[in-house]
C-alpha positions, 0 to 999 in steps of 0.5 A: 699300167706299163714301166716308163721308159727310163729317158736318157740324158746327151752326158749318158752317151757322148764321148768325153773329154772332147777334143779342142783346138784355138782357131790358129791350128793347122789342119795338119795339126788337127788331123794328126790329132784325130788320128791321135784321139780317135775322133771324128771331128774337134772343137775350134774354141778361143783363148776362154773356151767358147765355142766357135766352130766345130772341124769333122775328116769330111770338112778336110776332105772337102776343103782341103784335100779335094782342092789340093790345098796344103794342109800346113798351110789352111787352119782351124779358122779357114774351114772350121764351120762356125756357129754349129749347131750344138745341145746341152749335155743335159738334154734329153737323148731323143731332143737332140738326136732330133736336132741332128736328123733335122739339122743334117749335121753328124757331129753335134757339139756338146756343151756343159 
């Protein structure tokens, strides 16, 4: 008999807590938060905490910096990826990794 390999769940390896902002937060403030919290993505949520979108460092570079726009005048709702793919914290790690690979995403919001 072979020993069974333990199944890891997303919650076993995820980084908590997530960093969330409202859609009205400026990109300048979001970039500062990313540096202060040492994260590569920020979740955009409504007042009730419902996931609306995600912003990554790449989004800021592509949508603001490369276009020569002012990060003070652009807010989260203008550059976020709306309705991002996500997983729940109790799914197997392999399933979340497969979703990321099949959808070509580098950041996957984890919900509980």
